[in-house]
N, CA, C and O of each residue as an XYZ file, in Angstrom:
352
protein
N     -11.324      0.886     -2.019
C     -10.459      0.294     -3.007
C      -9.584     -0.752     -2.322
O      -9.011     -0.505     -1.261
N      -9.493     -1.905     -2.938
C      -8.666     -2.980     -2.391
C      -7.301     -2.935     -3.075
O      -7.178     -3.266     -4.254
N      -6.295     -2.529     -2.338
C      -4.959     -2.345     -2.912
C      -4.217     -3.651     -3.174
O      -3.194     -3.647     -3.858
N      -4.713     -4.772     -2.641
C      -3.995     -6.032     -2.788
C      -4.740     -7.037     -3.661
O      -4.333     -8.196     -3.730
N      -5.801     -6.634     -4.319
C      -6.575     -7.539     -5.174
C      -5.747     -7.959     -6.380
O      -5.231     -7.113     -7.111
N      -5.622     -9.254     -6.584
C      -4.946     -9.782     -7.755
C      -3.438     -9.664     -7.744
O      -2.803     -9.906     -8.771
N      -2.851     -9.308     -6.640
C      -1.401     -9.142     -6.544
C      -0.763    -10.486     -6.228
O      -1.290    -11.251     -5.420
N       0.374    -10.779     -6.862
C       1.049    -12.054     -6.646
C       1.821    -12.133     -5.339
O       1.850    -13.184     -4.698
N       2.442    -11.038     -4.941
C       3.248    -11.031     -3.719
C       3.109     -9.678     -3.042
O       3.179     -8.635     -3.692
N       2.907     -9.706     -1.711
C       2.771     -8.468     -0.953
C       3.890     -8.397      0.081
O       4.049     -9.298      0.905
N       4.659     -7.320      0.025
C       5.745     -7.070      0.963
C       5.369     -5.835      1.778
O       5.022     -4.797      1.214
N       5.440     -5.949      3.101
C       5.134     -4.833      3.991
C       6.445     -4.289      4.548
O       7.261     -5.043      5.077
N       6.642     -2.978      4.426
C       7.799     -2.291      5.009
C       7.277     -1.432      6.140
O       6.400     -0.594      5.933
N       7.815     -1.635      7.351
C       7.277     -0.926      8.515
C       8.302     -0.853      9.635
O       9.295     -1.582      9.633
N       8.053      0.027     10.583
C       8.838      0.024     11.817
C       8.325     -1.135     12.664
O       7.130     -1.431     12.661
N       9.215     -1.777     13.376
C       8.858     -2.974     14.134
C       7.933     -2.677     15.310
O       7.041     -3.468     15.616
N       8.144     -1.539     15.968
C       7.297     -1.135     17.091
C       6.855      0.308     16.888
O       7.499      1.066     16.163
N       5.749      0.683     17.535
C       5.294      2.072     17.522
C       5.921      2.778     18.719
O       5.919      2.248     19.830
N       6.447      3.952     18.494
C       7.083      4.718     19.564
C       6.284      5.993     19.820
O       6.080      6.805     18.917
N       5.836      6.154     21.068
C       5.101      7.355     21.458
C       6.082      8.488     21.732
O       7.282      8.258     21.880
N       5.573      9.691     21.797
C       6.428     10.862     22.064
C       7.127     10.773     23.404
O       8.208     11.336     23.576
N       6.520     10.063     24.370
C       7.155      9.931     25.689
C       8.195      8.813     25.733
O       8.760      8.535     26.791
N       8.454      8.164     24.581
C       9.484      7.129     24.509
C       8.982      5.709     24.701
O       9.741      4.762     24.494
N       7.731      5.534     25.089
C       7.202      4.182     25.269
C       6.974      3.525     23.911
O       6.710      4.190     22.910
N       7.085      2.204     23.913
C       6.897      1.436     22.692
C       5.683      0.534     22.823
O       5.385      0.034     23.908
N       4.987      0.328     21.718
C       3.912     -0.661     21.688
C       4.149     -1.582     20.498
O       4.617     -1.157     19.442
N       3.817     -2.844     20.694
C       4.073     -3.852     19.673
C       3.127     -3.696     18.495
O       1.955     -3.362     18.666
N       3.647     -3.940     17.295
C       2.842     -3.845     16.091
C       2.625     -5.204     15.429
O       1.647     -5.384     14.702
N       3.522     -6.161     15.668
C       3.388     -7.492     15.075
C       2.677     -8.389     16.083
O       3.293     -8.949     16.990
N       1.368     -8.508     15.900
C       0.485     -9.179     16.855
C      -0.009    -10.509     16.304
O       0.098    -10.753     15.102
N      -0.551    -11.381     17.169
C      -1.084    -12.661     16.694
C      -2.226    -12.505     15.687
O      -2.386    -13.342     14.798
N      -3.018    -11.440     15.821
C      -4.050    -11.163     14.826
C      -4.291     -9.660     14.744
O      -4.036     -8.922     15.696
N      -4.778     -9.231     13.606
C      -4.986     -7.801     13.368
C      -6.166     -7.285     14.175
O      -7.201     -7.943     14.282
N      -5.995     -6.098     14.739
C      -7.063     -5.469     15.519
C      -7.693     -4.297     14.757
O      -8.576     -3.618     15.280
N      -7.240     -4.066     13.533
C      -7.749     -2.979     12.698
C      -8.581     -3.555     11.553
O      -8.483     -4.747     11.264
N      -9.394     -2.733     10.899
C     -10.139     -3.220      9.734
C      -9.180     -3.722      8.648
O      -8.136     -3.114      8.408
N      -9.533     -4.820      8.002
C      -8.668     -5.419      6.994
C      -9.144     -5.089      5.585
O     -10.344     -5.097      5.312
N      -8.203     -4.799      4.690
C      -8.539     -4.636      3.280
C      -8.229     -5.904      2.506
O      -8.744     -6.103      1.406
N      -7.395     -6.757      3.068
C      -7.053     -8.036      2.460
C      -6.666     -8.994      3.561
O      -5.914     -8.627      4.464
N      -7.165    -10.220      3.503
C      -6.875    -11.211      4.536
C      -5.921    -12.261      3.980
O      -6.163    -12.831      2.916
N      -4.833    -12.512      4.707
C      -3.892    -13.558      4.326
C      -3.125    -13.278      3.051
O      -2.778    -14.215      2.331
N      -2.848    -12.017      2.747
C      -2.180    -11.686      1.495
C      -0.715    -11.275      1.656
O       0.014    -11.214      0.666
N      -0.276    -10.997      2.867
C       1.102    -10.554      3.089
C       2.037    -11.762      3.059
O       1.793    -12.770      3.722
N       3.114    -11.642      2.277
C       4.097    -12.709      2.152
C       5.380    -12.439      2.938
O       6.013    -13.368      3.440
N       5.755    -11.175      3.042
C       7.035    -10.820      3.637
C       6.882     -9.510      4.395
O       6.224     -8.582      3.924
N       7.501     -9.442      5.584
C       7.511     -8.213      6.383
C       8.963     -7.813      6.606
O       9.769     -8.600      7.103
N       9.283     -6.589      6.236
C      10.629     -6.049      6.447
C      10.489     -4.881      7.415
O       9.777     -3.915      7.139
N      11.175     -4.977      8.555
C      11.135     -3.902      9.548
C      12.543     -3.375      9.778
O      13.508     -3.860      9.189
N      12.641     -2.380     10.640
C      13.941     -1.837     10.998
C      14.770     -2.829     11.809
O      15.964     -2.607     12.008
N      14.160     -3.926     12.283
C      14.871     -4.924     13.088
C      15.197     -6.201     12.336
O      16.142     -6.903     12.696
N      14.432     -6.518     11.294
C      14.695     -7.758     10.579
C      13.697     -8.035      9.472
O      12.833     -7.217      9.156
N      13.849     -9.235      8.885
C      13.000     -9.684      7.780
C      12.299    -10.962      8.212
O      12.930    -11.879      8.738
N      10.976    -11.019      7.984
C      10.174    -12.175      8.380
C       9.269    -12.608      7.242
O       8.590    -11.782      6.631
N       9.258    -13.905      6.955
C       8.306    -14.476      6.016
C       7.034    -14.797      6.779
O       7.093    -15.240      7.926
N       5.891    -14.580      6.158
C       4.608    -14.910      6.764
C       4.252    -16.334      6.346
O       4.181    -16.636      5.154
N       4.028    -17.212      7.330
C       3.675    -18.602      7.068
C       2.319    -18.901      7.696
O       1.755    -18.065      8.402
N       1.805    -20.084      7.437
C       0.542    -20.501      8.054
C       0.667    -20.599      9.571
O      -0.331    -20.494     10.283
N       1.896    -20.802     10.073
C       2.134    -20.969     11.508
C       2.587    -19.691     12.204
O       2.843    -19.715     13.408
N       2.692    -18.592     11.493
C       3.151    -17.344     12.090
C       4.237    -16.709     11.241
O       4.172    -16.748     10.012
N       5.226    -16.131     11.884
C       6.316    -15.454     11.184
C       7.595    -16.276     11.296
O       7.902    -16.825     12.354
N       8.340    -16.353     10.187
C       9.640    -17.029     10.187
C      10.711    -15.972      9.983
O      10.792    -15.356      8.920
N      11.532    -15.763     11.003
C      12.615    -14.785     10.942
C      13.701    -15.304     10.008
O      14.222    -16.402     10.205
N      14.046    -14.509      8.983
C      15.060    -14.937      8.021
C      16.313    -14.075      8.045
O      17.368    -14.488      7.562
N      16.196    -12.871      8.612
C      17.363    -11.984      8.635
C      17.218    -10.962      9.751
O      16.126    -10.454     10.005
N      18.331    -10.667     10.416
C      18.374     -9.645     11.461
C      19.070     -8.404     10.927
O      20.012     -8.512     10.142
N      18.623     -7.236     11.341
C      19.329     -6.001     11.020
C      20.645     -5.977     11.800
O      20.747     -6.617     12.847
N      21.640     -5.262     11.315
C      22.920     -5.176     12.027
C      22.721     -4.701     13.467
O      22.019     -3.721     13.717
N      23.347     -5.405     14.402
C      23.298     -5.038     15.811
C      22.065     -5.507     16.560
O      21.964     -5.289     17.767
N      21.118     -6.149     15.873
C      19.884     -6.624     16.504
C      20.048     -8.096     16.867
O      20.611     -8.873     16.096
N      19.552     -8.475     18.046
C      19.642     -9.868     18.493
C      18.288    -10.565     18.339
O      17.247     -9.917     18.233
N      18.329    -11.876     18.329
C      17.100    -12.678     18.280
C      16.240    -12.373     19.508
O      15.018    -12.271     19.398
N      16.864    -12.230     20.663
C      16.118    -11.924     21.887
C      15.382    -10.591     21.780
O      14.257    -10.466     22.264
N      16.007     -9.590     21.150
C      15.362     -8.293     20.979
C      14.132     -8.420     20.080
O      13.074     -7.866     20.380
N      14.280     -9.153     18.977
C      13.135     -9.352     18.065
C      12.021    -10.105     18.787
O      10.850     -9.744     18.663
N      12.371    -11.144     19.538
C      11.352    -11.908     20.278
C      10.605    -11.007     21.259
O       9.383    -11.094     21.375
N      11.328    -10.148     21.958
C      10.707     -9.264     22.951
C       9.775     -8.241     22.307
O       8.851     -7.748     22.954
N      10.012     -7.924     21.046
C       9.231     -6.893     20.380
C       8.250     -7.458     19.350
O       7.718     -6.721     18.519
N       8.016     -8.770     19.413
C       7.091     -9.424     18.490
C       6.123    -10.270     19.291
O       6.532    -11.207     19.977
N       4.840     -9.947     19.207
C       3.819    -10.702     19.924
C       3.326    -11.897     19.116
O       2.864    -12.886     19.686
N       3.422    -11.808     17.798
C       3.018    -12.919     16.928
C       3.971    -14.097     17.109
O       5.106    -13.927     17.552
N       3.498    -15.287     16.762
C       4.343    -16.484     16.835
C       5.548    -16.266     15.913
O       5.384    -15.864     14.761
N       6.761    -16.532     16.420
C       8.000    -16.257     15.689
C       8.876    -17.494     15.672
O       9.269    -18.004     16.721
N       9.178    -17.970     14.481
C      10.053    -19.127     14.256
C      11.414    -18.589     13.837
O      11.507    -17.861     12.848
N      12.461    -18.929     14.560
C      13.803    -18.431     14.226
C      14.646    -19.480     13.510
O      15.834    -19.253     13.281
N      14.060    -20.628     13.150
C      14.824    -21.697     12.502
C      15.257    -21.317     11.085
O      16.166    -21.940     10.539
N      14.622    -20.302     10.477
C      14.985    -19.876      9.138
C      16.064    -18.809      9.109
O      16.419    -18.316      8.038
N      16.590    -18.448     10.271
C      17.604    -17.397     10.347
C      18.893    -17.837      9.667
O      19.406    -18.924      9.930
N      19.407    -16.987      8.794
C      20.644    -17.311      8.085
C      21.756    -16.387      8.467
O      22.871    -16.519      7.962
């Protein structure tokens, strides 16, 4: 079943990084998906525990930071291309 067929806007809510039981973190926002896709190019907005990012043709545009989070922290935890010019 394709959950995003015919949808006008797709918003993804997720944790910014994956945390293992031993405390290590792995990045989840990558330049391209490594898992099977149910929809390609359908996500418009990503909201994580660290901030809000719009999905553009050029990558992600950071529009909002969570309280206490810095741009440097988001950059360090995001492997995908990240544009911070949209930060308000």
